[in-house]
Steps between C-alpha positions, in 0.01 A plus 500: 500500500403673178196278475403553847517878478285487188254269691496755778426787256216304349353419845534872606329607181223248549443622858480853381246408235300299748496798738387728213210251422401492862437881507291491188112448535496199266723290719250447775265199477302606807263756338193330332361659185152646523224338299639152553370235743552134582263277708492135587205250463581385854735620769552131625615222270592130544852376462599387158223688318503845343392859568261659266582867430276765335669822387405826330741780386513812279887435428463208268790288381535143369781461753307603814520234743383358836716311741488335842728631780541381852327748730828562673705585190600850431372692195497349160845469339683469832392141608391160370191490297300185465300385196364768258296552187449772245190724545459675167230749396297743711325218700488131548500200725790270534622220721843457665609153625602500860863405410833634552737577193621147527149361454462375861180555693512799726453415879215639710537870604432860404569629138403787279451538131674800322373660179806635313555707189660393169744223609635735763451559879267812497178426677173560313272428794523432863605134592217267598570273800401147551573191714578141406307310769649221710402167389191350653523247763640245261857368455691294257821309548730319258697198630791622273532817282749306279409181343623266224275404204322172585499537874176532702424844627306549830315810584335559840219749530260644767209744459224647711263496193492139389302402199477189282627698189789681656806399310874511476650631159844484376589772240811578302674806637461682180122437488404810712206480753278196511229535236722673238625163386372141573691317787759239416383264786215523735303296770210560728573586873161452664576479858590763776843347508656237298784390263493472123759300295595586140723293265754714329536278203313730278680813603776645298821622673444862613340752739149464634253655753258309712159655624205395716201621327127528573194315378607411141593866461810724513468670834831433672468351858867429546833537316647530269811288595795464265581165362797405283501173306840372378581267210552131554863429525655328190378732209826516306523652164733321259806725486852425349727673726668808366873504547730796448874558552752797501520487131138599472401664814839651596481380859820359646388451856167463690405461869150444622576400853254203464610157609721623782223536758583742778882480444726693254545346163825312453798735494295799609566684830222662699549735805176651617292370203259212547315272251127498502189507284263789422221365707722417801677825491166699507304253729551691826569848389386607149554873444537458128718196526231286339510738187812302379275315247770417248695299761509134433573237764803575717624860534777678685382751766680762707238621744639603848162631605370140528823357621579356169855617446699788657535867463790436257441188283716383227427223243786389270480268200712212410784579260341535144704424203542828282816414313494672164191699561510884436180634657219340698152594616369396844123468540315379812147524646510754776269608772667789691347733745722751692526824670765765486716286735488185281698391201519218276812463294631236246870474432724280289852358558725324271731210566441569879626853467352820627130572452355780291157616548271530183144523641377706801154535645488782772348836567656641186322251278203377701205677650515455876230280666319407173625486139270306260785477257702278735233267617447182302756633246781374297843654553725540206853620473824435306864470573816454297725196525869581515729322259637190640241453765400147559224514769259753650331496838190722557409639837161648627521708807201638688577759775254657746345501841236275625206699349241374268715481196627208316647346181387181327678361187440211256573367145858636458641496140812605333456574128716615231430861389310502161619699216284801386205406291523471124247558227139629506246342719147341456292760723178514678299757697359360826198639687255376763244621754341780300166452678290803391802732404485482123661846485803362665522219246484760229781694666714200542461381140631841385799474736572141386518624141779745611683228710473205268371607157569174326326273750364171373222444757275654764458268802185586716535293820144512625264748676460701181161622598344576850211247503438365149210700371453574133536869572844449660612279213383775256730737682804271433398447145495872457846534640639214285335652182646838586852352512457262216776683306756435767397170647734193448395226260357267781296567797497206749265514800462299814169504701501642858263505795347843394391369159240275681326736751206633279147374524414210285725236642836343419417384155377826366793692643747243374360527149544882494868436588542239241349733234771766590778234502371348167515149606268220631663414835676685775823316458722481189834542339651777288831564340649852473718520203766777468862595472605299809332181377179322599370544848236250605223644726280265702177655645321338798167593659190388682290284286207463746304693757688306778631372726747763592586795289691306233343154450692327223371172340744224429526578135637838581763369751612233266517763219732709712722198580527393138579841356767576757666168410462587136664834510765381732611250256552785245704688762253789510402718795138477560273787623186385707224745564275454806303778649521351853844437637602168640566499882834616624614650168459876427427783754204419748479145396675404824157594661334167561183551307682558166600134515138414486404686181620213263314186531825313406747745680740236628501291195547789258783628713663165507472461124636852414789457749649240268528752224765770557410635166146590606398851575153556669340840468223564753293789605213531756701622802533855384837528707770736407826428307692651787509176706756235520270232370380680180677219303586165664657162431265257661648152592359185635632178638608260217473775230776664311732689740419830340122443486283729276479876477188689608454875416234725631325703216409789726161693440341789301249558782586544863792369690465276810739411779509298818468635850598315820806334651354144524375309208203361696352840563607657169272749324508656158458856419455726186790751501471699177374525139773377266553415134777245432601217266784294360697465182628156434800464262595144399844435341642165393674451831304700753173696591525846626182633684480876588241657728370862406285751663299682232384769742841617587685386172737303706677167464455320840681162492652251250585136524703285256412133484750294305388205299661204691458266196736673245864564519571759770657826349777590732872606447701186462685403814882532496657179386648321785853381422555134605752443772805333339614165635840540678787370295719252695837623584772312291728280688828675559788377287866537553491886453434719789238689300267212487531440117572148381790612282719573787588851370474840683250696287480807724730707286288429182150615639370815351259759654366222724822468681318525833353155436134630518275194437237717328731612216633828644162664579639630839708819464860491580548867575385729786344745266285225323389374837383823606311569166312161528411567860346834396298320221386245754389754747302696237341192366394397854357835572288493175378146577388601839312806381329280240426229743295717735306669226138470587254498223190420708172459330653432156205268432231678696539868422297774633 
């Protein structure tokens, strides 16, 4: 309740501050500055092209910018902008591609170009309207939008302007508009209607676009249509399976629900819960159900709105052996959405006794309707095990009416609680997505120095510059030079998409990045050396212009496979840097197009999922730390049951978030300007990653990732006394007392005259009985209070 009151005060303060800003003249983006104009070369443009913008202003700034907005979108800053470019100086001409922020072509319709001041939302000139025209009387149809390498692809076309040199071109999705890069495949389409066949043997796996183009040129007659080429099955990297056990990972019990189909696992009891998959669960009604990206295979679902379960649903585990344990941590993947009338509760009972609640999701802990911290999240709570307990049963209870609320769970694990960390770490500062905000980098470096003054490395996870020009790199060199007295010994950089946007082509842009990174290829390996031991860091990146955003040659893929195996054999946790996330890992990567960035997305995911000691750091999405999937364990069929860890490196530029209930219609918006980064502390037996906000000087989140390859540091379990074998009763002799000597020994027995078989441990007086009864009662009360203690979020801390 204290935390909620604090949150309420912060919200009230933020509301008051927003109201104050709304009353000030500078808050309004409506008024356009005098002496500034923006005009377009043409008010009608073709789909898939660009709009050419000429501007003049007497309020110059290197961060003035022009952006495309839908004609129906409200004022700048309150809606979704499309593609944009900087417009520096007092005048100039720039071109903006007709793309949305995800790089997809804008559909025909009415739009406007806004001229905005200094990375903000203040208008410099009145917007200029334009229209993306409907395509001509031409059409293009793909027999299939998903095709496997080696299959024949058929494309049907029609046109009202036939010509012998009309042609169909297939471009990598990352290549931009036709003409910016050479097509990957092409063929003439000379008739008014016809079919063209392409062999896909020469196409690498990835995302493409197909166009019908006019007369050996780049005028678009029809398209683009999206095409996804998948790898041939059977590409298997040689991997020695990594196995772990309670002595190294501390996990005494797992339940994934896989293998049981639509029924409860053996020994489990389900009333009102059903067993499904992520795709099946979200197929008829999505409403954020599909965002459960970390789910793997079969999941348990309580969803009365879809008739999947009842208004009160309970799921109870089989009896789990806990004999000798002192304290246990429960973790499970969780996708919870509720209103004030809903609750999700986890309780534990021992030896079939009464249940005690130790985790609760309700109106006191969850934002009603939508709470990003509870979607695609991992729940984490601890409970004590009473002395003498032999088994525990866990129960999940979802309660609520048949509204659009639900709870999905997966990947349950019971782990011993690790002892506090010992010693000093090997540390690294982690940044990404600076993108034209060198002043934020300078600010962050100063804050890092206060947070972790003895860091051993600076990890820069891509998008260090905005487009890759020499001038932008000079800004970064200036910041790094100005901080040379505080920088760690090593700077390790990964290439992002923004390092390759400047004029001159991929090779020239890549070389400027490599000059900064001080190496001769985009991928490599480093070792951080510090007090916590050696920390290997593997850097991945795009090594060609295409296909996809992250094409990787076979040498780079094999390098990753070999080095993961090498460091695993040495029982090391391994950090892997990749600017682009793999699909269904960190925040936003549940959106389908994030699975298309890596040419070998599925192959890399499968490879990494065999290494529970691997930690992937990725940027690109700009999503906030305050989401359930900021840090994720990603699992795959056939991999290690704990998969690999993926952590979002946040951003030093602007923050994005998703809007929309259904994944198919999802959009992404810029929400605010931020400045954030991570501190990575590696110890002998764990890595601790902490997210920080440099603008507000706040710690945001923290995750502890134990090394599952070294002995797990937990309080030793209580020794379990073996049950003694019963002693056979002697055969009675002639004496009535059962002794073989025939004598009556009753008169010679000492304090144990009662004949207590345990050597007189039971009292023989009423006062003694009362005293022991009192001690038993007090002990039971203390054990009960200890048992229900809730230390939720002991691993994820806010």
